[in-house]
C-alpha positions as CSV (number, residue, x, y, z in Angstrom):
1,M,36.5,-16.1,30.7
2,R,36.0,-18.9,33.2
3,G,32.8,-17.3,34.4
4,L,31.4,-17.4,30.8
5,L,32.3,-21.0,30.5
6,L,30.6,-21.9,33.7
7,L,27.5,-19.9,32.6
8,A,27.4,-21.8,29.3
9,L,27.7,-25.1,31.0
10,A,24.9,-24.2,33.4
11,I,22.6,-23.3,30.5
12,V,23.5,-26.5,28.5
13,T,23.0,-28.8,31.5
14,A,19.9,-27.1,32.9
15,P,16.9,-29.4,33.2
16,A,14.2,-29.1,30.6
17,N,11.4,-26.7,31.7
18,A,7.8,-26.8,30.7
19,A,8.3,-24.7,27.6
20,V,10.9,-27.1,26.2
21,A,8.8,-30.1,27.2
22,D,6.1,-28.6,25.0
23,M,8.3,-29.3,22.0
24,A,7.7,-33.0,22.6
25,G,5.4,-34.9,20.3
26,N,4.8,-35.6,16.6
27,W,6.0,-33.1,14.0
28,T,5.8,-33.0,10.2
29,V,9.0,-31.7,8.7
30,D,8.9,-29.7,5.5
31,L,12.1,-30.6,3.5
32,R,11.4,-28.8,0.2
33,P,14.6,-27.2,-1.2
34,S,12.4,-24.2,-2.2
35,L,9.0,-23.1,-0.9
36,A,7.9,-23.1,-4.6
37,D,8.6,-26.9,-4.9
38,T,6.2,-29.7,-4.4
39,P,5.7,-30.5,-0.8
40,Y,8.1,-33.2,0.6
41,T,7.6,-34.0,4.3
42,Q,9.0,-36.5,6.7
43,P,8.0,-37.4,10.3
44,M,9.8,-36.3,13.5
45,V,9.0,-37.5,16.9
46,L,10.6,-35.8,19.9
47,K,10.6,-37.0,23.5
48,I,12.0,-34.6,26.0
49,G,13.4,-36.0,29.3
50,A,13.2,-34.1,32.6
51,D,17.0,-33.9,32.4
52,G,16.9,-32.2,29.0
53,T,17.7,-35.3,26.9
54,V,16.1,-35.6,23.5
55,T,15.1,-39.0,22.1
56,G,12.7,-40.1,19.4
57,S,13.2,-40.2,15.6
58,F,13.8,-37.9,12.6
59,Y,13.3,-39.0,9.0
60,N,12.6,-42.5,10.2
61,S,16.1,-42.7,11.9
62,D,16.4,-43.0,15.7
63,I,17.8,-40.0,17.5
64,L,21.2,-41.2,18.9
65,A,21.9,-38.3,21.1
66,G,20.1,-35.1,21.8
67,R,19.7,-32.2,24.2
68,S,17.1,-29.5,24.8
69,V,17.4,-26.0,26.3
70,S,15.3,-23.0,27.1
71,A,17.5,-19.9,27.2
72,R,17.6,-16.3,25.8
73,N,13.8,-16.5,25.3
74,R,14.1,-19.5,22.9
75,D,13.2,-23.2,23.3
76,C,15.6,-25.4,21.2
77,V,16.7,-28.9,20.6
78,A,19.8,-30.4,19.0
79,F,20.3,-34.1,18.1
80,R,22.2,-36.5,16.0
81,T,20.9,-39.3,13.6
82,T,22.5,-41.5,11.0
83,D,21.4,-43.3,7.8
84,G,24.6,-45.3,7.4
85,S,26.4,-42.8,5.2
86,G,27.4,-40.6,8.1
87,F,25.9,-38.5,10.9
88,Y,23.2,-35.9,10.5
89,H,23.4,-33.1,13.1
90,S,20.1,-31.2,13.5
91,A,19.1,-28.2,15.6
92,A,15.8,-26.4,15.8
93,C,14.1,-23.7,17.9
94,L,10.4,-23.2,18.4
95,E,9.2,-19.9,16.7
96,G,5.5,-19.0,16.8
97,G,4.4,-22.6,17.2
98,K,6.7,-23.9,14.4
99,M,10.1,-25.5,14.5
100,V,12.7,-23.7,12.5
101,G,15.8,-25.9,12.0
102,T,18.8,-27.0,10.0
103,T,20.5,-30.3,9.4
104,W,24.1,-30.8,8.5
105,A,24.6,-34.1,6.7
106,E,28.3,-34.8,7.6
107,G,28.7,-37.8,5.2
108,R,26.8,-36.1,2.3
109,N,28.4,-32.6,2.9
110,F,25.3,-30.5,2.9
111,L,23.5,-28.1,5.2
112,F,19.7,-27.9,4.8
113,P,17.2,-25.5,6.4
114,W,13.8,-26.8,7.3
115,T,10.6,-26.1,9.2
116,A,8.2,-28.4,11.0
117,E,4.6,-28.2,12.2
118,R,2.4,-30.4,14.4
């Protein structure tokens, strides 16, 4: 069990590699409840530090804390924002040039899937 914990810590604390760094930049997030709905988008700006930290903004809120990782053939980010009603916890992985993610709005009690494109 201790070996698994150490492996997990090594993955989470590993520095960002070039693939994760490619996630940096400007994204347009598709927040439609259904793909049949009228498009509703918001901006996301990701900055990936050499140490794996994620900063920037999502839905016009600063990213308060974030991490990136490249593991198990996936490049992913996770971060926290707020709008004053509570925290929003978001996570996304790069899939075929798109981000596929979810956001849990702690104060509003909902979980929302989304996608993003450059």
